[in-house]
C-alpha positions as CSV (number, residue, x, y, z in Angstrom):
1,M,41.1,9.8,-101.7
2,G,40.9,12.1,-98.8
3,A,43.5,13.3,-96.3
4,T,45.3,10.8,-94.0
5,P,42.9,9.6,-91.2
6,K,44.2,10.5,-87.8
7,I,43.3,7.8,-85.2
8,L,43.7,7.8,-81.5
9,A,44.0,4.3,-80.1
10,F,43.8,3.3,-76.4
11,A,42.5,0.7,-74.0
12,G,40.2,1.4,-71.1
13,S,42.6,-0.3,-68.8
14,T,45.6,0.8,-66.7
15,R,46.9,-2.7,-66.0
16,K,50.5,-3.1,-67.1
17,D,50.0,-6.4,-68.9
18,S,46.4,-5.6,-70.1
19,Y,45.0,-7.9,-72.8
20,N,43.1,-4.9,-74.2
21,K,46.3,-2.9,-74.5
22,K,47.7,-5.7,-76.6
23,L,44.6,-6.0,-78.7
24,V,44.3,-2.3,-79.5
25,R,48.0,-2.3,-80.6
26,V,47.2,-5.1,-83.1
27,A,44.3,-3.2,-84.5
28,A,46.4,0.0,-84.6
29,A,48.9,-1.8,-86.8
30,G,46.1,-2.7,-89.2
31,A,45.0,1.0,-89.3
32,Q,48.6,2.1,-90.0
33,A,49.0,-0.5,-92.8
34,A,45.8,0.9,-94.3
35,G,47.3,4.4,-94.5
36,A,46.2,6.0,-91.2
37,E,48.3,8.0,-88.8
38,V,47.8,6.3,-85.5
39,T,48.7,7.6,-82.0
40,V,48.6,4.9,-79.3
41,I,48.3,6.1,-75.8
42,D,48.2,4.4,-72.4
43,L,45.6,5.8,-69.9
44,A,48.0,4.6,-67.1
45,E,50.2,7.5,-68.1
46,L,47.3,10.0,-67.8
47,P,45.8,9.3,-64.4
48,M,42.7,11.5,-63.8
49,P,40.8,12.0,-60.6
50,L,37.1,10.9,-60.6
51,F,35.1,13.4,-62.5
52,C,33.7,16.0,-60.1
53,E,32.0,19.2,-61.2
54,D,33.1,21.0,-58.0
55,L,36.7,20.1,-58.6
56,E,36.4,21.3,-62.2
57,A,34.8,24.6,-61.0
58,E,37.5,25.2,-58.4
59,Q,40.6,24.1,-60.3
60,G,39.6,23.7,-63.9
61,P,40.2,20.4,-65.7
62,P,43.1,18.4,-64.3
63,E,46.3,18.4,-66.4
64,H,46.0,14.8,-67.6
65,A,42.3,15.2,-68.4
66,A,43.1,18.3,-70.5
67,T,45.9,16.4,-72.3
68,F,43.5,13.5,-73.1
69,K,40.9,15.9,-74.4
70,R,43.5,17.7,-76.5
71,L,44.5,14.3,-78.0
72,M,40.9,13.6,-78.7
73,L,40.4,16.9,-80.5
74,D,43.5,16.3,-82.6
75,H,42.3,13.0,-84.0
76,N,39.2,12.2,-86.1
77,G,39.0,8.5,-85.4
78,L,39.1,6.3,-82.3
79,L,40.2,2.7,-81.8
80,I,39.1,1.7,-78.3
81,A,39.7,-1.7,-76.6
82,S,37.4,-1.9,-73.5
83,P,37.7,-4.4,-70.8
84,E,34.5,-5.7,-69.3
85,Y,33.9,-5.0,-65.6
86,N,30.8,-6.6,-64.2
87,S,29.0,-6.6,-67.5
88,S,29.9,-3.0,-68.3
89,I,32.9,-0.8,-69.2
90,A,35.9,-0.1,-66.9
91,P,35.6,2.9,-64.6
92,V,38.9,4.4,-65.9
93,L,37.4,4.5,-69.5
94,K,34.1,6.0,-68.4
95,N,36.0,8.6,-66.3
96,A,38.2,9.6,-69.3
97,I,35.1,9.9,-71.5
98,D,33.4,12.1,-68.9
99,W,36.4,14.5,-68.5
100,A,36.8,14.7,-72.3
101,S,33.1,15.5,-72.7
102,R,33.3,18.7,-70.6
103,P,32.7,21.9,-72.6
104,A,35.3,24.6,-72.9
105,E,34.7,28.2,-73.9
106,G,34.4,28.6,-77.6
107,E,33.9,24.9,-78.3
108,G,30.9,23.2,-79.7
109,S,29.0,20.7,-77.7
110,L,30.9,17.5,-77.2
111,A,33.7,18.8,-79.4
112,A,36.0,15.9,-78.5
113,F,33.5,13.3,-79.8
114,A,31.1,14.9,-82.3
115,G,31.6,13.7,-85.9
116,K,34.3,11.2,-85.0
117,T,34.3,7.6,-86.2
118,A,35.2,4.7,-83.9
119,A,35.9,1.0,-83.9
120,I,35.6,-0.9,-80.6
121,M,36.9,-4.2,-79.3
122,S,37.3,-6.1,-76.1
123,A,39.5,-8.9,-74.8
124,S,38.4,-10.9,-71.7
125,P,39.3,-14.1,-69.9
126,G,35.6,-15.0,-70.1
127,A,33.6,-16.9,-72.6
128,L,31.9,-13.9,-74.2
129,G,35.1,-11.9,-74.7
130,G,33.8,-8.7,-73.2
131,L,30.7,-8.5,-75.4
132,R,28.4,-7.2,-72.7
133,G,30.7,-4.2,-72.0
134,L,30.8,-3.3,-75.7
135,V,27.1,-2.9,-75.7
136,H,27.4,-0.2,-73.1
137,L,30.4,1.5,-74.8
138,R,28.6,1.5,-78.2
139,A,25.6,3.2,-76.5
140,I,27.7,5.8,-74.7
141,L,29.7,6.7,-77.8
142,G,26.6,6.8,-80.0
143,N,24.8,9.1,-77.6
144,I,27.7,11.7,-77.6
145,G,28.0,11.9,-81.4
146,V,30.4,9.2,-82.4
147,L,29.7,7.0,-85.4
148,V,30.7,3.5,-84.2
149,L,31.3,0.9,-86.9
150,P,29.1,-2.1,-86.8
151,D,32.1,-4.5,-86.9
152,Q,33.7,-5.2,-83.6
153,I,36.1,-7.7,-82.0
154,T,35.5,-9.8,-78.9
155,L,38.5,-11.9,-77.8
156,R,37.5,-14.6,-75.4
157,Q,40.0,-16.6,-73.2
158,A,42.5,-13.7,-73.7
159,Y,44.9,-15.1,-71.1
160,D,46.0,-17.7,-73.7
161,A,45.5,-15.6,-76.9
162,F,48.8,-13.6,-77.2
163,N,52.4,-14.5,-78.0
164,D,55.1,-12.9,-75.9
165,G,55.6,-10.2,-78.5
166,G,52.0,-9.1,-78.3
167,T,50.7,-10.6,-81.5
168,L,47.8,-13.1,-81.4
169,K,48.7,-16.8,-81.5
170,E,45.9,-17.7,-84.0
171,A,46.5,-16.2,-87.4
172,K,42.7,-15.8,-88.0
173,R,42.4,-13.7,-84.8
174,Q,45.4,-11.6,-85.7
175,T,44.0,-10.9,-89.2
176,S,40.6,-10.1,-87.8
177,A,42.0,-7.5,-85.3
178,E,44.2,-5.9,-88.0
179,A,41.2,-5.8,-90.4
180,L,39.1,-3.9,-87.8
181,G,41.8,-1.2,-87.7
182,A,42.0,-1.1,-91.5
183,K,38.1,-0.9,-91.7
184,L,38.2,2.2,-89.5
185,A,40.8,3.8,-91.6
186,E,39.0,3.0,-94.9
187,A,35.6,4.2,-93.5
188,M,37.2,7.5,-92.4
189,K,38.5,8.0,-95.9
190,K,35.1,7.3,-97.4
191,L,33.2,9.5,-95.0
192,G,35.7,12.3,-95.2
193,G,36.1,12.1,-91.4
194,V,39.6,13.2,-91.5
């Protein structure tokens, strides 16, 4: 058994009552129950300007972008719940990824992503549960060095899926989301990605 997996969990949404924030918390609880150390963050608390190389050159990375990247560097696994916007990922998520991918002196290429393991999920009011956006997220993460587990969660009709406390109304869905977090923790232990 390897060291304790360290997982960073977040949703690609800034909406206060985001379905994806609720879903990632359920998966995070599953990862914790499987022995992982999980840090759940809210991108609404780390607002970043749109990535601009001129801004970066003039001022360096913005404070919240630097904080997000530091959190990425401090964790070996990622639990990401991604809302679907027009068949792709939300701009706030893409922007956070873009800022975290920027090189710093003395770092290897894509240091915040390379060698990490991730599990992805999506909650959506629509019938596909955000599936189309996850295709894009999987491609982006894979192209920057992240091993993305084949298992994923798509939660359709999310407007009616959660109890007031943030758990899922259907026991099968709750178990499935918790199991995804647990699978990430177990995969990290097996891969030594801790």
